[in-house]
TORTORRO-39190 format. One record per residue (C-alpha): residue number from 1; x, y, z. Coordinates in Angstrom, 1 decimal. Layout:
% TORTORRO-39190
NUM | X | Y | Z
...
END
This chain:
% TORTORRO-39190
1 | 149.0 | -15.8 | 57.3
2 | 148.6 | -15.4 | 60.8
3 | 145.1 | -14.4 | 61.6
4 | 145.0 | -13.3 | 65.4
5 | 143.9 | -10.0 | 66.8
6 | 145.6 | -8.7 | 70.2
7 | 144.7 | -6.1 | 72.5
8 | 147.5 | -6.1 | 75.0
9 | 146.5 | -3.3 | 77.4
10 | 143.1 | -5.1 | 77.8
11 | 144.5 | -8.7 | 78.0
12 | 142.5 | -9.6 | 75.2
13 | 143.9 | -11.9 | 72.8
14 | 141.7 | -13.4 | 69.7
15 | 143.6 | -16.2 | 68.3
16 | 141.7 | -16.2 | 65.0
17 | 139.5 | -14.0 | 63.2
18 | 138.4 | -14.9 | 59.9
19 | 137.9 | -12.6 | 57.1
20 | 135.4 | -14.5 | 55.3
21 | 132.8 | -17.4 | 55.6
22 | 132.8 | -19.9 | 52.9
23 | 129.0 | -20.6 | 51.8
24 | 128.0 | -22.9 | 48.9
25 | 131.4 | -22.6 | 47.2
26 | 132.1 | -18.9 | 47.7
27 | 133.6 | -16.6 | 50.0
28 | 131.4 | -14.1 | 51.8
29 | 133.3 | -11.7 | 53.8
30 | 132.5 | -10.8 | 57.2
31 | 132.7 | -7.2 | 55.9
32 | 129.9 | -7.5 | 53.7
33 | 128.0 | -9.4 | 56.4
34 | 128.1 | -6.7 | 58.9
35 | 127.5 | -3.7 | 56.6
36 | 124.1 | -5.8 | 55.2
37 | 123.3 | -6.3 | 59.0
38 | 123.6 | -2.5 | 59.6
39 | 121.4 | -1.8 | 57.0
40 | 118.8 | -4.2 | 57.8
41 | 118.9 | -2.8 | 61.5
42 | 118.7 | 0.6 | 59.9
43 | 115.4 | 0.1 | 57.8
44 | 113.9 | -1.9 | 60.7
45 | 114.3 | 1.5 | 62.9
46 | 113.5 | 3.4 | 60.1
47 | 110.2 | 1.9 | 59.6
48 | 109.3 | 1.9 | 63.3
49 | 109.8 | 5.6 | 63.3
50 | 107.6 | 5.9 | 60.5
51 | 104.5 | 4.1 | 62.2
52 | 105.2 | 6.3 | 65.1
53 | 105.3 | 9.5 | 63.1
54 | 101.9 | 8.0 | 61.2
55 | 103.9 | 8.7 | 58.0
56 | 103.3 | 6.7 | 54.6
57 | 105.6 | 3.7 | 54.9
58 | 105.3 | 3.3 | 50.9
59 | 107.2 | 6.5 | 50.4
60 | 110.0 | 5.6 | 52.8
61 | 110.3 | 2.1 | 51.6
62 | 111.0 | 3.6 | 48.1
63 | 113.3 | 6.0 | 49.5
64 | 115.1 | 3.2 | 51.3
65 | 115.4 | 1.2 | 47.9
66 | 116.9 | 3.9 | 45.9
67 | 119.2 | 5.2 | 48.7
68 | 120.9 | 1.6 | 48.3
69 | 121.2 | 2.1 | 44.5
70 | 122.4 | 5.7 | 44.6
71 | 124.6 | 5.1 | 48.0
72 | 126.3 | 2.1 | 46.4
73 | 127.0 | 4.1 | 43.0
74 | 128.0 | 7.1 | 44.7
75 | 130.6 | 5.5 | 47.3
76 | 132.0 | 3.7 | 44.5
77 | 132.1 | 6.8 | 42.3
78 | 133.9 | 9.0 | 44.9
79 | 136.4 | 6.4 | 45.4
80 | 137.2 | 6.1 | 41.8
81 | 137.3 | 9.7 | 41.4
82 | 140.2 | 9.9 | 44.0
83 | 142.0 | 6.8 | 42.8
84 | 141.2 | 7.1 | 39.1
85 | 144.8 | 5.6 | 38.2
86 | 143.6 | 2.0 | 39.5
87 | 140.6 | 2.1 | 37.0
88 | 142.2 | 4.3 | 34.2
89 | 143.8 | 1.2 | 32.1
90 | 140.7 | -1.0 | 32.8
91 | 137.4 | 0.9 | 33.8
92 | 135.4 | -2.6 | 34.1
93 | 137.0 | -2.8 | 37.6
94 | 134.7 | -0.1 | 38.7
95 | 132.2 | -2.9 | 38.8
96 | 133.9 | -5.1 | 40.8
97 | 133.2 | -4.2 | 44.4
98 | 134.2 | -7.2 | 46.0
99 | 137.7 | -6.1 | 46.0
100 | 136.9 | -3.1 | 48.0
101 | 137.2 | 0.5 | 47.2
102 | 133.9 | 2.3 | 48.8
103 | 133.7 | 5.6 | 50.2
104 | 131.1 | 6.5 | 53.1
105 | 130.7 | 10.0 | 52.2
106 | 130.1 | 9.3 | 48.4
107 | 127.1 | 6.7 | 49.8
108 | 126.0 | 9.9 | 52.0
109 | 125.9 | 11.8 | 48.8
110 | 123.6 | 9.1 | 47.1
111 | 121.2 | 8.8 | 50.1
112 | 120.8 | 12.8 | 50.2
113 | 120.0 | 12.6 | 46.4
114 | 117.7 | 9.8 | 46.8
115 | 115.6 | 11.7 | 49.1
116 | 115.6 | 14.5 | 47.2
117 | 114.2 | 13.0 | 44.4
118 | 111.6 | 10.8 | 46.2
119 | 110.1 | 14.0 | 47.8
120 | 110.0 | 16.0 | 44.7
121 | 107.8 | 13.0 | 43.4
122 | 105.6 | 12.3 | 46.3
123 | 105.4 | 15.8 | 47.5
124 | 106.6 | 14.6 | 50.7
125 | 108.5 | 17.1 | 53.6
126 | 112.2 | 16.6 | 53.1
127 | 113.4 | 17.9 | 56.1
128 | 111.0 | 15.8 | 58.0
129 | 112.0 | 12.7 | 56.1
130 | 115.8 | 13.5 | 56.8
131 | 115.1 | 13.6 | 60.4
132 | 113.6 | 10.3 | 60.3
133 | 116.3 | 8.7 | 57.7
134 | 119.3 | 10.3 | 59.7
135 | 118.6 | 7.8 | 62.9
136 | 119.1 | 4.7 | 60.7
137 | 122.3 | 6.2 | 59.3
138 | 124.0 | 6.3 | 62.7
139 | 123.0 | 2.9 | 63.2
140 | 124.1 | 1.7 | 60.1
141 | 127.5 | 3.0 | 60.4
142 | 127.8 | 2.0 | 64.1
143 | 127.2 | -1.9 | 63.1
144 | 129.0 | -1.7 | 59.8
145 | 132.1 | -0.3 | 61.0
146 | 132.8 | -3.6 | 62.7
147 | 133.4 | -4.9 | 59.4
148 | 136.8 | -3.3 | 59.3
149 | 138.0 | -5.1 | 62.6
150 | 137.2 | -8.5 | 60.3
151 | 139.0 | -6.8 | 57.5
152 | 141.9 | -5.5 | 59.3
153 | 141.5 | -2.3 | 57.6
154 | 141.0 | 1.4 | 58.4
155 | 143.1 | 1.2 | 61.3
156 | 145.3 | 4.4 | 62.8
157 | 148.8 | 5.3 | 63.4
158 | 150.7 | 4.1 | 66.2
159 | 149.9 | 4.3 | 69.6
160 | 150.3 | 2.8 | 73.2
161 | 147.0 | 3.8 | 74.7
162 | 144.7 | 1.6 | 76.4
163 | 142.9 | 0.8 | 73.4
164 | 145.8 | 0.0 | 71.3
165 | 145.3 | -3.1 | 69.1
166 | 148.0 | -5.2 | 67.5
167 | 147.7 | -6.9 | 64.0
168 | 150.0 | -9.0 | 62.3
169 | 152.0 | -7.3 | 59.6
170 | 151.0 | -10.2 | 57.1
171 | 147.4 | -9.7 | 57.6
172 | 147.2 | -6.1 | 56.4
173 | 147.9 | -4.1 | 53.4
174 | 151.5 | -2.7 | 53.1
175 | 150.2 | 0.5 | 51.6
176 | 148.4 | 1.1 | 54.7
177 | 151.6 | 0.8 | 56.9
178 | 153.2 | 4.0 | 57.6
179 | 156.5 | 4.9 | 58.8
180 | 155.7 | 5.2 | 62.5
181 | 154.1 | 1.9 | 62.4
182 | 156.9 | 0.3 | 60.8
183 | 159.4 | 2.2 | 63.4
184 | 157.3 | 0.6 | 66.4
185 | 156.7 | -3.0 | 65.2
186 | 156.4 | -5.6 | 67.8
187 | 157.4 | -9.3 | 67.8
188 | 155.3 | -11.9 | 70.1
189 | 155.7 | -15.5 | 69.8
190 | 157.8 | -15.1 | 66.5
191 | 155.1 | -13.2 | 64.7
192 | 155.7 | -9.4 | 63.5
193 | 153.0 | -7.2 | 64.6
194 | 152.0 | -3.6 | 64.3
195 | 150.3 | -1.7 | 67.1
196 | 147.6 | 0.9 | 66.2
197 | 144.5 | 2.7 | 67.1
198 | 141.1 | 0.8 | 66.5
199 | 139.5 | 3.7 | 64.8
200 | 136.6 | 1.7 | 63.5
201 | 135.8 | 1.0 | 67.7
202 | 135.9 | 4.8 | 67.8
203 | 133.4 | 5.4 | 65.1
204 | 131.2 | 3.1 | 66.1
205 | 131.0 | 4.1 | 69.7
206 | 130.8 | 7.7 | 68.4
207 | 127.9 | 7.1 | 66.2
208 | 125.9 | 4.9 | 68.9
209 | 126.2 | 7.9 | 71.6
210 | 125.0 | 10.3 | 68.7
211 | 122.3 | 8.2 | 67.9
212 | 121.2 | 8.0 | 71.8
213 | 121.6 | 11.6 | 72.1
214 | 119.4 | 12.6 | 68.9
215 | 116.7 | 10.0 | 69.8
216 | 116.4 | 11.9 | 73.4
217 | 116.0 | 15.4 | 71.8
218 | 113.7 | 14.2 | 69.0
219 | 110.5 | 15.3 | 70.5
220 | 112.2 | 18.7 | 71.6
221 | 113.4 | 19.9 | 68.1
222 | 112.5 | 23.5 | 67.2
223 | 111.8 | 22.8 | 63.6
224 | 111.5 | 20.0 | 60.9
225 | 115.0 | 19.2 | 60.0
226 | 116.9 | 20.1 | 63.2
227 | 117.5 | 16.1 | 64.0
228 | 119.2 | 16.0 | 60.5
229 | 121.3 | 18.9 | 61.3
230 | 122.7 | 17.7 | 64.5
231 | 122.8 | 14.2 | 63.0
232 | 125.5 | 15.7 | 60.4
233 | 127.2 | 18.1 | 62.7
234 | 127.6 | 15.2 | 65.1
235 | 129.1 | 12.8 | 62.8
236 | 131.5 | 15.5 | 61.2
237 | 133.0 | 16.5 | 64.4
238 | 133.5 | 12.9 | 65.3
239 | 134.9 | 11.8 | 61.9
240 | 137.7 | 14.7 | 61.8
241 | 139.7 | 13.4 | 64.4
242 | 139.2 | 9.9 | 63.4
243 | 140.0 | 10.6 | 59.6
244 | 142.8 | 12.2 | 61.0
245 | 144.4 | 9.1 | 62.8
246 | 143.6 | 6.9 | 59.9
247 | 146.8 | 5.7 | 57.5
248 | 144.7 | 5.3 | 54.4
249 | 143.3 | 8.8 | 54.0
250 | 141.5 | 9.7 | 50.8
251 | 143.5 | 12.7 | 49.1
252 | 141.9 | 15.2 | 47.0
253 | 143.2 | 14.4 | 43.6
254 | 146.3 | 16.5 | 42.5
255 | 146.8 | 17.7 | 46.4
256 | 147.7 | 16.4 | 49.8
257 | 144.8 | 17.6 | 51.5
258 | 142.3 | 14.4 | 53.0
259 | 139.1 | 14.9 | 51.3
260 | 137.1 | 13.3 | 54.2
261 | 138.3 | 15.9 | 56.8
262 | 137.3 | 18.6 | 54.2
263 | 133.9 | 17.3 | 53.8
264 | 133.5 | 16.6 | 57.4
265 | 134.5 | 20.3 | 58.0
266 | 132.0 | 21.6 | 55.4
267 | 129.2 | 19.5 | 56.7
268 | 129.9 | 20.6 | 60.6
269 | 130.3 | 24.5 | 59.4
270 | 127.0 | 24.2 | 57.0
271 | 124.5 | 22.2 | 59.1
272 | 125.6 | 24.4 | 62.2
273 | 124.8 | 27.7 | 60.5
274 | 121.7 | 26.4 | 59.1
275 | 120.6 | 25.3 | 62.9
276 | 121.7 | 28.3 | 64.2
277 | 119.9 | 30.8 | 61.8
278 | 116.8 | 28.7 | 61.5
279 | 116.5 | 28.0 | 65.5
280 | 117.1 | 31.4 | 66.0
281 | 114.1 | 32.4 | 63.8
282 | 111.9 | 30.0 | 65.5
283 | 113.0 | 31.1 | 69.2
284 | 111.8 | 34.7 | 68.1
285 | 108.5 | 33.7 | 66.8
286 | 108.3 | 31.5 | 69.7
287 | 108.6 | 34.7 | 72.2
288 | 106.6 | 36.7 | 70.1
289 | 103.8 | 34.5 | 70.3
290 | 104.2 | 34.1 | 73.9
291 | 103.8 | 37.8 | 74.3
292 | 101.1 | 38.2 | 72.3
293 | 99.1 | 35.7 | 74.1
294 | 100.1 | 37.2 | 77.4
295 | 99.1 | 40.8 | 76.3
296 | 95.7 | 39.3 | 75.1
297 | 95.0 | 37.9 | 78.5
298 | 96.2 | 40.7 | 80.6
299 | 94.0 | 43.1 | 78.7
300 | 90.8 | 40.7 | 79.2
301 | 90.5 | 40.1 | 75.3
302 | 88.6 | 36.9 | 74.7
303 | 90.3 | 35.0 | 72.0
304 | 88.1 | 33.9 | 68.7
305 | 87.9 | 30.3 | 67.6
306 | 90.1 | 31.1 | 64.8
307 | 92.8 | 32.6 | 66.9
308 | 92.7 | 30.0 | 70.0
309 | 93.1 | 27.4 | 66.8
310 | 96.1 | 29.2 | 65.5
311 | 97.7 | 29.4 | 69.0
312 | 97.1 | 25.7 | 69.6
313 | 98.6 | 24.7 | 66.2
314 | 101.7 | 27.0 | 66.7
315 | 102.1 | 25.1 | 70.1
316 | 101.9 | 21.9 | 69.0
317 | 104.1 | 22.5 | 66.1
318 | 106.7 | 23.7 | 68.3
319 | 106.4 | 21.0 | 70.7
320 | 106.8 | 18.0 | 68.5
321 | 105.4 | 18.9 | 65.2
322 | 101.6 | 19.0 | 64.1
323 | 100.2 | 16.0 | 65.9
324 | 97.8 | 13.3 | 64.2
325 | 95.8 | 13.1 | 67.4
326 | 95.5 | 15.0 | 70.7
327 | 95.5 | 13.5 | 74.2
328 | 91.8 | 12.9 | 74.2
329 | 92.2 | 11.0 | 70.9
330 | 90.5 | 13.9 | 68.7
331 | 91.8 | 14.1 | 64.9
332 | 94.0 | 17.2 | 64.2
333 | 94.6 | 18.8 | 61.1
334 | 96.6 | 21.7 | 59.7
335 | 95.0 | 25.3 | 60.5
336 | 94.6 | 26.1 | 57.0
337 | 92.1 | 23.2 | 56.3
338 | 90.1 | 22.5 | 59.5
339 | 89.8 | 23.1 | 63.4
340 | 92.3 | 21.7 | 65.7
341 | 89.6 | 20.7 | 68.0
342 | 86.5 | 20.1 | 66.2
343 | 84.2 | 19.4 | 69.4
344 | 85.6 | 22.6 | 71.4
345 | 85.1 | 24.9 | 68.0
346 | 81.4 | 23.5 | 67.6
347 | 80.6 | 24.2 | 70.9
348 | 82.2 | 27.7 | 71.2
349 | 80.3 | 28.8 | 67.6
350 | 77.0 | 27.4 | 68.9
351 | 77.3 | 29.4 | 72.3
352 | 78.1 | 32.7 | 70.2
353 | 74.9 | 32.0 | 67.6
354 | 72.8 | 31.3 | 70.8
355 | 74.0 | 34.5 | 72.4
356 | 73.3 | 36.5 | 69.1
357 | 70.2 | 35.1 | 68.8
358 | 69.2 | 36.0 | 72.1
359 | 70.2 | 39.8 | 71.8
360 | 68.3 | 40.3 | 68.8
361 | 65.3 | 38.4 | 70.0
362 | 61.9 | 40.7 | 70.9
363 | 61.2 | 40.5 | 74.3
364 | 57.6 | 39.9 | 74.1
365 | 58.3 | 36.3 | 72.4
366 | 59.7 | 35.6 | 75.9
367 | 57.1 | 33.8 | 78.4
368 | 56.4 | 35.4 | 81.5
369 | 58.6 | 34.5 | 84.5
370 | 58.7 | 35.6 | 88.0
371 | 62.2 | 36.8 | 88.6
372 | 61.6 | 36.6 | 92.4
373 | 60.9 | 32.9 | 92.4
374 | 64.4 | 30.9 | 93.2
375 | 62.9 | 27.8 | 91.1
376 | 62.0 | 29.6 | 88.0
377 | 64.9 | 31.1 | 85.9
378 | 65.2 | 34.7 | 85.3
379 | 63.8 | 36.4 | 82.3
380 | 67.0 | 37.2 | 80.6
381 | 68.4 | 33.7 | 81.6
382 | 68.1 | 32.0 | 78.0
383 | 65.8 | 32.5 | 74.8
384 | 62.4 | 30.8 | 74.7
385 | 63.5 | 28.7 | 71.3
386 | 66.2 | 26.8 | 73.4
387 | 63.6 | 25.5 | 76.0
388 | 62.4 | 21.9 | 75.1
389 | 58.5 | 21.0 | 75.7
390 | 59.2 | 19.5 | 79.5
391 | 61.0 | 22.6 | 80.5
392 | 58.1 | 24.8 | 79.5
393 | 55.5 | 22.8 | 80.8
394 | 57.1 | 22.7 | 84.3
395 | 57.4 | 26.5 | 84.0
396 | 53.3 | 27.0 | 83.4
397 | 52.7 | 24.4 | 86.0
398 | 54.8 | 26.2 | 88.7
399 | 52.7 | 29.6 | 87.3
400 | 49.4 | 28.1 | 87.8
401 | 50.4 | 26.7 | 91.2
402 | 51.4 | 30.2 | 92.3
403 | 48.4 | 31.8 | 91.0
404 | 46.3 | 29.5 | 92.9
405 | 48.1 | 30.1 | 96.2
406 | 47.8 | 33.7 | 96.0
407 | 44.2 | 33.3 | 95.4
408 | 44.2 | 35.6 | 92.2
409 | 41.0 | 34.6 | 90.2
410 | 41.4 | 33.0 | 86.7
411 | 40.0 | 34.8 | 83.6
412 | 36.9 | 32.8 | 82.5
413 | 37.4 | 31.1 | 79.0
414 | 34.3 | 32.8 | 77.8
415 | 33.7 | 35.8 | 79.7
416 | 30.1 | 37.5 | 79.5
417 | 30.0 | 40.5 | 77.0
418 | 29.4 | 43.8 | 79.1
419 | 28.0 | 46.9 | 77.7
420 | 30.2 | 49.6 | 77.0
421 | 28.7 | 52.1 | 79.5
422 | 29.1 | 49.5 | 82.4
423 | 32.7 | 49.3 | 82.1
424 | 34.6 | 50.8 | 84.6
425 | 37.4 | 53.4 | 84.0
426 | 40.7 | 52.2 | 83.6
427 | 44.2 | 54.0 | 84.5
428 | 46.4 | 53.5 | 81.3
429 | 49.3 | 53.1 | 83.8
END
């Protein structure tokens, strides 16, 4: 069997590309190695994103473990459903996954089921978890698809495009060689080659650029779950033409309809509608909040601490979800639990209480102050109970100095008692 792979228009010829590596008496396929590498890289990215978002890493680790189990089971189950005639005589062949027979959309179904189960048990946010996990999904597919390159599987129909790939006829499964490929078999150095689309390369590049786009838009999402919706839309849009080109289409049992194309189209339509409806509702709420804040500022109405707290929480939830810390490093919590900015709220509440105490305080309790003196505060500047001892001593000292300067005689401590008839008459005014 010839193990070469050629890209004639790119001038690239690979003389030997093995399908497996021999380790400790057993063959480990490069397909499995690359799928495992994609999963490891995806897990690393998910855990980094979990740390950045300050989520509970244990919840996501359990989700990853359960996703691997249910994803493998779902992948095998969907393939077996489409090709049940291969397993009908011997159902134990379902356990032999080394011979191939996996479906990516079955793995996606198992992954979604794992997230739902973990979120129900841990009471976590499913949309928020999906936003984080979907980025790892795209990276896993982008890397794992290169396993088809080593396995000589999942290639497309005949093409003479610049990306055309030539594979030896002896190295591919006969069931995947279509009539168009057989009609265009080429001979090079005595070896028969088929020339086909490298659809694994198309899907890998598409997933990588979709991942870059979603990462760049991650901080601008309008609602929790929007990144996941966009991920499913982008992957479905790319998978439809790729699946159309493939020669090993999975057909809906009992029909000639490609199952993966139907699933891709359904994902695109479903999540496009969710993104459209949810995004439209969020934009309307944003406009309503902006108009309300603008009208309040134009009318000169001061916001209560509670209203300002709700406005701040709303703006942060739209920008990047409710953050754990603000720019100054203060801890932030949801509106229905604690104030967003505890220090600022405490200050406003203290000032409000001081103003109310001053308005209700009797003027007779305030010390005498001369408003004509620029150095002495006005009588209505602040309540007496807000002054400390040093401030009170300073004011009394200034009053004594002013009285001495104006030659105002100070009253004696024990004035002599005068008889009532000797007292001069006093004007009550």
